[in-house]
VOPAGU-2260 file (C-alpha; in pm, 1 decimal, decimal comma):
REM VOPAGU-2260
SITE   aa  ch    i         X         Y         Z
SITE  MET   A    0    5895,1    -898,9    1796,6
SITE  GLU   A    1    5938,7    -531,3    1885,4
SITE  PRO   A    2    5615,4    -334,0    1937,5
SITE  GLU   A    3    5712,7     -87,7    1663,3
SITE  ALA   A    4    5772,9    -366,4    1417,0
SITE  ALA   A    5    5448,7    -533,6    1514,8
SITE  ALA   A    6    5261,5    -213,0    1436,6
SITE  GLY   A    7    5437,4    -176,2    1103,7
SITE  ALA   A    8    5619,8     136,0    1221,7
SITE  SER   A    9    5986,7     225,0    1209,0
SITE  PRO   A   10    6220,4     471,3    1381,4
SITE  ARG   A   11    6231,7     667,6    1055,9
SITE  THR   A   12    5852,6     694,7    1052,7
SITE  PHE   A   13    5847,2     832,7    1405,0
SITE  THR   A   14    6134,6    1069,4    1330,9
SITE  ASN   A   15    5957,3    1204,3    1023,8
SITE  ALA   A   16    5633,4    1249,1    1217,3
SITE  ALA   A   17    5814,7    1433,1    1495,3
SITE  ARG   A   18    5991,8    1659,4    1245,4
SITE  ARG   A   19    5665,5    1741,8    1067,5
SITE  ALA   A   20    5502,3    1824,6    1399,9
SITE  GLN   A   21    5799,0    2047,7    1488,0
SITE  ILE   A   22    5767,1    2234,0    1157,6
SITE  VAL   A   23    5390,2    2275,3    1191,7
SITE  ALA   A   24    5425,4    2416,2    1544,6
SITE  ALA   A   25    5693,7    2659,7    1430,9
SITE  ALA   A   26    5483,2    2767,3    1133,4
SITE  ILE   A   27    5181,8    2833,3    1356,8
SITE  ASP   A   28    5390,8    3049,6    1591,0
SITE  THR   A   29    5549,6    3237,4    1301,3
SITE  ILE   A   30    5217,0    3309,1    1130,2
SITE  ALA   A   31    5048,5    3410,3    1456,3
SITE  GLU   A   32    5330,2    3654,2    1534,4
SITE  LEU   A   33    5423,1    3792,3    1192,1
SITE  GLY   A   34    5126,1    3717,1     967,3
SITE  TYR   A   35    5089,4    3491,6     665,4
SITE  ALA   A   36    5287,7    3706,3     419,7
SITE  LYS   A   37    5599,3    3718,6     638,9
SITE  ALA   A   38    5591,9    3349,5     731,3
SITE  SER   A   39    5865,0    3243,1     490,8
SITE  PHE   A   40    6037,0    2905,8     504,3
SITE  ALA   A   41    6349,7    3089,4     621,8
SITE  ARG   A   42    6169,7    3237,3     922,1
SITE  ILE   A   43    5994,5    2910,8    1002,5
SITE  THR   A   44    6330,7    2733,8     980,4
SITE  ARG   A   45    6481,0    2968,4    1240,3
SITE  ARG   A   46    6178,9    2933,7    1466,0
SITE  ALA   A   47    6198,3    2554,6    1448,5
SITE  GLY   A   48    6572,6    2552,2    1514,7
SITE  LEU   A   49    6647,2    2373,4    1188,0
SITE  SER   A   50    6966,4    2407,7     989,6
SITE  SER   A   51    6814,2    2479,8     646,4
SITE  PRO   A   52    6479,0    2552,4     474,4
SITE  ARG   A   53    6548,4    2236,8     273,1
SITE  MET   A   54    6446,7    2041,4     580,8
SITE  ILE   A   55    6097,8    2189,2     546,4
SITE  SER   A   56    6092,1    2122,6     171,7
SITE  TYR   A   57    6175,0    1758,6     241,5
SITE  HIS   A   58    5848,9    1719,8     435,6
SITE  PHE   A   59    5620,7    1967,3     255,1
SITE  ALA   A   60    5597,9    2031,2    -118,3
SITE  ASP   A   61    5549,2    2406,2     -77,9
SITE  LYS   A   62    5396,4    2668,5     148,7
SITE  ASP   A   63    5042,4    2570,6      46,7
SITE  ASP   A   64    5111,4    2210,8     147,1
SITE  LEU   A   65    5233,2    2325,5     488,4
SITE  MET   A   66    4932,0    2555,9     532,6
SITE  HIS   A   67    4693,5    2271,9     447,2
SITE  GLN   A   68    4857,7    2056,8     712,1
SITE  ILE   A   69    4813,7    2329,7     973,7
SITE  VAL   A   70    4446,0    2365,0     888,4
SITE  ARG   A   71    4392,7    1986,7     895,1
SITE  GLU   A   72    4563,2    1943,8    1231,0
SITE  VAL   A   73    4387,5    2232,5    1403,7
SITE  PHE   A   74    4045,2    2138,8    1268,5
SITE  THR   A   75    4097,8    1771,9    1358,6
SITE  ALA   A   76    4204,5    1858,3    1713,2
SITE  GLY   A   77    3906,9    2089,8    1753,2
SITE  ALA   A   78    3659,1    1837,5    1614,7
SITE  GLU   A   79    3787,6    1564,0    1844,5
SITE  PHE   A   80    3768,4    1791,2    2150,9
SITE  ILE   A   81    3416,9    1910,6    2069,7
SITE  GLY   A   82    3300,8    1562,0    1971,6
SITE  ARG   A   83    3408,6    1413,5    2305,5
SITE  ARG   A   84    3222,8    1680,3    2498,4
SITE  MET   A   85    2905,8    1635,5    2295,4
SITE  ALA   A   86    2916,4    1255,7    2318,1
SITE  ALA   A   87    2910,0    1276,6    2698,3
SITE  GLU   A   88    2566,8    1443,1    2695,8
SITE  LYS   A   89    2241,3    1247,2    2706,4
SITE  THR   A   90    2003,7    1509,6    2565,6
SITE  VAL   A   91    2003,6    1712,1    2244,4
SITE  ALA   A   92    1990,1    2033,4    2446,7
SITE  GLY   A   93    2292,5    1912,9    2639,7
SITE  ARG   A   94    2478,3    1839,6    2316,9
SITE  LEU   A   95    2403,1    2188,6    2183,6
SITE  ARG   A   96    2529,1    2340,4    2508,8
SITE  ALA   A   97    2841,4    2122,8    2492,8
SITE  TYR   A   98    2896,6    2223,4    2128,8
SITE  LEU   A   99    2894,1    2591,6    2219,9
SITE  GLU   A  100    3101,0    2555,6    2536,7
SITE  ALA   A  101    3361,6    2330,7    2374,1
SITE  ASN   A  102    3400,0    2557,0    2072,0
SITE  LEU   A  103    3466,0    2858,3    2292,3
SITE  GLN   A  104    3698,4    2664,9    2521,9
SITE  PHE   A  105    3901,5    2543,3    2225,5
SITE  LEU   A  106    3930,9    2901,8    2099,2
SITE  ARG   A  107    4036,9    3019,4    2444,6
SITE  ASP   A  108    4298,1    2747,8    2490,0
SITE  HIS   A  109    4447,4    2768,2    2138,4
SITE  PRO   A  110    4481,5    3139,8    2064,0
SITE  ARG   A  111    4790,6    3108,7    1845,5
SITE  GLU   A  112    4633,5    2837,1    1634,6
SITE  MET   A  113    4322,8    3054,7    1590,6
SITE  LEU   A  114    4533,5    3354,6    1489,8
SITE  ALA   A  115    4718,9    3137,7    1239,2
SITE  LEU   A  116    4394,2    3008,2    1088,1
SITE  THR   A  117    4262,2    3362,6    1058,6
SITE  GLU   A  118    4577,4    3460,5     868,0
SITE  ILE   A  119    4574,8    3151,4     647,3
SITE  GLY   A  120    4204,6    3175,0     560,5
SITE  PRO   A  121    4218,7    3436,9     281,1
SITE  HIS   A  122    4505,0    3250,0     113,6
SITE  ALA   A  123    4367,0    2895,3     143,0
SITE  ARG   A  124    4294,0    2705,0    -178,6
SITE  ASP   A  125    4113,9    2379,5    -242,1
SITE  ALA   A  126    4248,3    2090,8    -450,2
SITE  GLY   A  127    4133,1    2264,0    -767,9
SITE  GLY   A  128    4306,5    2588,7    -678,9
SITE  ALA   A  129    3986,0    2776,5    -596,0
SITE  ALA   A  130    3982,9    3004,2    -293,5
SITE  TYR   A  131    3793,2    2894,0      12,1
SITE  THR   A  132    3518,1    3125,3     128,9
SITE  SER   A  133    3376,7    3172,9     475,5
SITE  ARG   A  134    3060,8    3005,9     346,6
SITE  SER   A  135    3237,5    2695,9     215,1
SITE  ALA   A  136    3443,1    2668,2     534,4
SITE  GLN   A  137    3124,4    2672,0     743,5
SITE  GLU   A  138    2933,3    2411,2     543,2
SITE  PRO   A  139    3039,1    2093,8     732,7
SITE  SER   A  140    2959,5    2254,3    1068,8
SITE  LEU   A  141    2628,9    2390,4     942,3
SITE  ARG   A  142    2515,2    2049,8     820,5
SITE  GLY   A  143    2595,5    1894,7    1156,6
SITE  LEU   A  144    2418,1    2173,3    1342,4
SITE  GLU   A  145    2109,6    2140,5    1124,7
SITE  GLU   A  146    2093,3    1768,5    1204,4
SITE  LEU   A  147    2136,1    1839,4    1576,5
SITE  LEU   A  148    1866,8    2106,0    1579,5
SITE  ALA   A  149    1626,0    1887,2    1382,9
SITE  ALA   A  150    1685,0    1604,7    1632,9
SITE  GLY   A  151    1598,5    1844,6    1915,5
SITE  GLN   A  152    1273,5    1937,8    1745,7
SITE  HIS   A  153    1189,7    1571,1    1687,4
SITE  SER   A  154    1251,4    1488,6    2054,6
SITE  GLY   A  155    1037,1    1781,6    2168,7
SITE  GLU   A  156    1326,8    1959,2    2340,1
SITE  PHE   A  157    1332,6    2244,2    2089,0
SITE  ARG   A  158    1054,3    2462,3    1953,5
SITE  GLU   A  159     973,4    2481,1    1585,6
SITE  PHE   A  160    1206,6    2710,9    1391,4
SITE  ASP   A  161    1398,7    2710,6    1064,8
SITE  VAL   A  162    1697,8    2489,4    1139,5
SITE  ALA   A  163    1909,4    2626,8     853,0
SITE  SER   A  164    1872,1    2984,8     978,4
SITE  MET   A  165    1938,7    2889,0    1340,3
SITE  ALA   A  166    2247,5    2690,7    1239,7
SITE  VAL   A  167    2387,8    2993,9    1055,5
SITE  MET   A  168    2328,4    3213,3    1361,7
SITE  ILE   A  169    2498,6    2966,2    1595,9
SITE  ARG   A  170    2799,5    2916,6    1368,1
SITE  GLY   A  171    2826,1    3289,9    1306,8
SITE  ALA   A  172    2831,8    3359,9    1680,1
SITE  VAL   A  173    3113,9    3110,6    1732,1
SITE  ASP   A  174    3315,9    3242,1    1437,7
SITE  ALA   A  175    3271,2    3599,8    1558,2
SITE  ALA   A  176    3446,0    3507,1    1882,6
SITE  ALA   A  177    3746,3    3375,1    1689,2
SITE  VAL   A  178    3779,4    3706,1    1505,5
SITE  ARG   A  179    3748,3    3907,4    1826,1
SITE  LEU   A  180    4041,1    3724,2    1984,4
SITE  ARG   A  181    4266,4    3971,2    1802,5
SITE  GLY   A  182    4088,4    4277,6    1934,4
SITE  GLU   A  183    4209,0    4521,1    2195,1
SITE  PRO   A  184    4098,0    4449,1    2455,5
SITE  ALA   A  185    4059,2    4082,9    2369,2
SITE  LEU   A  186    3716,9    3928,6    2409,4
SITE  ASP   A  187    3649,2    3764,1    2746,6
SITE  ILE   A  188    3583,1    3417,5    2606,9
SITE  ASP   A  189    3446,8    3269,4    2929,5
SITE  THR   A  190    3188,4    3545,8    2972,0
SITE  TYR   A  191    3099,3    3534,0    2603,5
SITE  GLY   A  192    3056,1    3157,5    2626,2
SITE  ARG   A  193    2814,8    3181,8    2918,6
SITE  GLU   A  194    2606,7    3444,7    2741,0
SITE  LEU   A  195    2609,4    3244,1    2418,8
SITE  VAL   A  196    2484,6    2929,3    2589,6
SITE  THR   A  197    2205,0    3125,0    2762,1
SITE  ALA   A  198    2103,5    3304,6    2444,1
SITE  PHE   A  199    2069,6    2992,1    2232,0
SITE  ALA   A  200    1911,8    2787,0    2509,7
SITE  ARG   A  201    1635,1    3045,8    2523,2
SITE  ALA   A  202    1619,2    3077,2    2145,6
SITE  THR   A  203    1569,7    2703,7    2090,8
SITE  GLU   A  204    1382,3    2577,2    2398,6
SITE  ALA   A  205    1038,8    2428,7    2352,6
SITE  GLU   A  206     746,8    2650,9    2441,1
SITE  ARG   A  207     581,5    2554,8    2767,7
């Protein structure tokens, strides 16, 4: 039995997956360069080297469907990268440091994806058609940070503080870096990352 058949896959499945990935990459580049409003299927088609916008419509119902896929893929890649770095640490303080460092490194290494997400953000809609807000977008990260900070207090590594407030400050500092990537001059992510780690290490460390 062929490995593909054993896994329940088919050449068509792999071809479709490759085509979708090609379209997503072209859409990210188009949005990062031209902005959300100008990222038409026609422009994405040219960027991807496809023969017709119908090839995009075959894989994605509409522009919103394509935008949702971009957001899912970028967030999934970021979560996996950050999760691996955090999992390698033995202490809660180490996991917080890894969280900050990995977030900033992902921003640094994926500038076009970050620009695309910034452009997509104001136009994103949930399944019910309601607009996402910066608050709703932050909620999953905030919950995870609150749990991490509470664990650090329980272990004695962190001082007593309001975990909800500290989580908002940490997430806000990371998100601010993403926005500043577009500035002139662009933010020095490596320097910002070092300062961020130092600032929150001192803000959370247990009192001696």
